[in-house]
C-alpha atoms as an extended CHARMM CRD file, in Angstrom:
* protein
*
        83  EXT
         1         1  MET       CA             19.1050000000       10.7050000000       -6.5560000000  PROA      1               0.0000000000
         2         2  GLU       CA             18.5800000000       10.6760000000       -2.7020000000  PROA      2               0.0000000000
         3         3  LEU       CA             14.8970000000       10.0940000000       -1.2520000000  PROA      3               0.0000000000
         4         4  GLN       CA             15.2590000000       13.7030000000       -0.0030000000  PROA      4               0.0000000000
         5         5  GLN       CA             16.1910000000       14.8690000000       -3.4830000000  PROA      5               0.0000000000
         6         6  LEU       CA             13.3200000000       12.9850000000       -4.9800000000  PROA      6               0.0000000000
         7         7  GLN       CA             10.9030000000       14.2610000000       -2.3820000000  PROA      7               0.0000000000
         8         8  ASP       CA             11.9490000000       17.8920000000       -3.3280000000  PROA      8               0.0000000000
         9         9  LEU       CA             11.8660000000       16.9950000000       -7.0020000000  PROA      9               0.0000000000
        10        10  MET       CA              8.2020000000       16.0470000000       -6.4670000000  PROA      10              0.0000000000
        11        11  GLU       CA              7.0000000000       19.1380000000       -4.3220000000  PROA      11              0.0000000000
        12        12  ASN       CA              8.7780000000       21.6420000000       -7.1030000000  PROA      12              0.0000000000
        13        13  LEU       CA              6.7990000000       19.8670000000      -10.0990000000  PROA      13              0.0000000000
        14        14  TYR       CA              3.2540000000       19.0140000000       -8.4520000000  PROA      14              0.0000000000
        15        15  GLY       CA              3.2940000000       20.1300000000       -4.8850000000  PROA      15              0.0000000000
        16        16  GLU       CA              0.6210000000       22.7620000000       -5.2260000000  PROA      16              0.0000000000
        17        17  ALA       CA             -1.3220000000       20.6770000000       -7.0970000000  PROA      17              0.0000000000
        18        18  ASP       CA             -0.7590000000       17.5260000000       -5.0320000000  PROA      18              0.0000000000
        19        19  ARG       CA             -1.9300000000       19.7430000000       -1.9260000000  PROA      19              0.0000000000
        20        20  ASP       CA             -4.7240000000       21.2340000000       -4.0680000000  PROA      20              0.0000000000
        21        21  ARG       CA             -5.8380000000       17.5750000000       -4.6820000000  PROA      21              0.0000000000
        22        22  GLY       CA             -5.3880000000       16.3300000000       -1.4320000000  PROA      22              0.0000000000
        23        23  MET       CA             -4.8150000000       13.2960000000        0.4060000000  PROA      23              0.0000000000
        24        24  ALA       CA             -7.4970000000       10.4010000000       -0.4400000000  PROA      24              0.0000000000
        25        25  PRO       CA             -7.0100000000       11.1900000000       -4.6510000000  PROA      25              0.0000000000
        26        26  THR       CA             -3.5300000000       10.6640000000       -4.0450000000  PROA      26              0.0000000000
        27        27  VAL       CA             -3.9670000000        7.6200000000       -2.2210000000  PROA      27              0.0000000000
        28        28  ALA       CA             -6.4170000000        6.4160000000       -5.0730000000  PROA      28              0.0000000000
        29        29  TRP       CA             -3.4630000000        7.3980000000       -7.6900000000  PROA      29              0.0000000000
        30        30  LEU       CA             -0.9890000000        5.5150000000       -6.1150000000  PROA      30              0.0000000000
        31        31  CYS       CA             -3.1100000000        2.6260000000       -5.7050000000  PROA      31              0.0000000000
        32        32  GLU       CA             -3.7470000000        2.8630000000       -9.8590000000  PROA      32              0.0000000000
        33        33  GLU       CA             -0.0220000000        3.0360000000      -10.5140000000  PROA      33              0.0000000000
        34        34  VAL       CA              0.6050000000        0.0780000000       -7.7870000000  PROA      34              0.0000000000
        35        35  GLY       CA             -1.8580000000       -1.5800000000      -10.3400000000  PROA      35              0.0000000000
        36        36  GLU       CA              0.0300000000       -0.6100000000      -13.5440000000  PROA      36              0.0000000000
        37        37  LEU       CA              3.3720000000       -2.1370000000      -11.8660000000  PROA      37              0.0000000000
        38        38  ALA       CA              1.9460000000       -5.5300000000      -11.0400000000  PROA      38              0.0000000000
        39        39  GLN       CA              0.4050000000       -5.6500000000      -14.8030000000  PROA      39              0.0000000000
        40        40  ALA       CA              4.0120000000       -4.3190000000      -16.1240000000  PROA      40              0.0000000000
        41        41  VAL       CA              5.5940000000       -7.1860000000      -14.0350000000  PROA      41              0.0000000000
        42        42  ARG       CA              3.0550000000       -9.3900000000      -14.9000000000  PROA      42              0.0000000000
        43        43  LYS       CA              3.3010000000       -8.8150000000      -18.5990000000  PROA      43              0.0000000000
        44        44  GLY       CA              5.2500000000       -6.1200000000      -19.3410000000  PROA      44              0.0000000000
        45        45  THR       CA              8.4210000000       -5.2400000000      -21.0080000000  PROA      45              0.0000000000
        46        46  PRO       CA             11.5030000000       -4.0150000000      -18.5260000000  PROA      46              0.0000000000
        47        47  GLU       CA             11.0250000000       -0.5130000000      -19.7570000000  PROA      47              0.0000000000
        48        48  GLN       CA              7.2980000000       -0.6110000000      -18.6640000000  PROA      48              0.0000000000
        49        49  GLN       CA              8.2570000000       -2.1700000000      -15.8170000000  PROA      49              0.0000000000
        50        50  LEU       CA             10.9140000000        0.5300000000      -14.9940000000  PROA      50              0.0000000000
        51        51  HSD       CA              8.4660000000        3.5380000000      -15.9600000000  PROA      51              0.0000000000
        52        52  GLU       CA              5.9410000000        2.1750000000      -13.5890000000  PROA      52              0.0000000000
        53        53  LEU       CA              8.5830000000        1.5310000000      -10.9660000000  PROA      53              0.0000000000
        54        54  GLY       CA              9.5260000000        5.1600000000      -11.1860000000  PROA      54              0.0000000000
        55        55  ASP       CA              5.3400000000        6.5920000000      -11.2520000000  PROA      55              0.0000000000
        56        56  VAL       CA              5.0780000000        4.2750000000       -8.2690000000  PROA      56              0.0000000000
        57        57  LEU       CA              8.1120000000        6.1250000000       -6.0370000000  PROA      57              0.0000000000
        58        58  ALA       CA              6.7770000000        9.1620000000       -7.5210000000  PROA      58              0.0000000000
        59        59  TRP       CA              3.5400000000        8.6700000000       -6.0300000000  PROA      59              0.0000000000
        60        60  VAL       CA              4.7170000000        7.7550000000       -2.7840000000  PROA      60              0.0000000000
        61        61  ALA       CA              6.8850000000       10.4240000000       -2.5060000000  PROA      61              0.0000000000
        62        62  SER       CA              3.9960000000       13.2590000000       -2.9350000000  PROA      62              0.0000000000
        63        63  LEU       CA              2.1630000000       11.3140000000       -0.1940000000  PROA      63              0.0000000000
        64        64  ALA       CA              5.1490000000       11.6620000000        2.0690000000  PROA      64              0.0000000000
        65        65  ASN       CA              5.3020000000       15.4930000000        1.2790000000  PROA      65              0.0000000000
        66        66  GLN       CA              1.5310000000       15.7200000000        2.1330000000  PROA      66              0.0000000000
        67        67  LEU       CA              2.1310000000       13.9110000000        4.8810000000  PROA      67              0.0000000000
        68        68  ASP       CA              4.9790000000       16.4130000000        5.9250000000  PROA      68              0.0000000000
        69        69  LEU       CA              7.0040000000       13.0920000000        6.6280000000  PROA      69              0.0000000000
        70        70  SER       CA             10.2940000000       11.6720000000        5.4690000000  PROA      70              0.0000000000
        71        71  LEU       CA             10.6950000000        8.7340000000        2.9150000000  PROA      71              0.0000000000
        72        72  GLU       CA             14.4550000000        8.5110000000        4.6910000000  PROA      72              0.0000000000
        73        73  GLU       CA             13.2250000000        8.3000000000        8.2350000000  PROA      73              0.0000000000
        74        74  ALA       CA             10.3080000000        5.8480000000        6.9770000000  PROA      74              0.0000000000
        75        75  LEU       CA             12.9460000000        3.3790000000        5.5680000000  PROA      75              0.0000000000
        76        76  GLN       CA             15.4390000000        3.6980000000        8.6850000000  PROA      76              0.0000000000
        77        77  ARG       CA             13.4530000000        1.2780000000       10.4510000000  PROA      77              0.0000000000
        78        78  TYR       CA             15.0470000000       -1.3530000000        7.6080000000  PROA      78              0.0000000000
        79        79  VAL       CA             18.3010000000       -0.3130000000        9.0450000000  PROA      79              0.0000000000
        80        80  THR       CA             17.6670000000       -0.1360000000       12.6240000000  PROA      80              0.0000000000
        81        81  ASP       CA             14.9280000000       -2.9520000000       13.7210000000  PROA      81              0.0000000000
        82        82  PRO       CA             14.1390000000       -4.7580000000       10.0830000000  PROA      82              0.0000000000
        83        83  PRO       CA             10.6210000000       -6.6700000000       10.1230000000  PROA      83              0.0000000000
């Protein structure tokens, strides 16, 4: 799946609910998912880690949609001028 396809999927599945929720709660959910990923990395199985990676990616895509930004454009700097 391409990044734009991920953003489109998240928009189709959750776009209206995500916008109704707002950006601050979306960021809070993203932070919670990152915490769950950290715990899975420390103590979880590969399956749990994969699950949490998916959740983090989904919330990042949701936030990008709410900001009306492209994840592909955001990552372009790693191609042209990596930090």
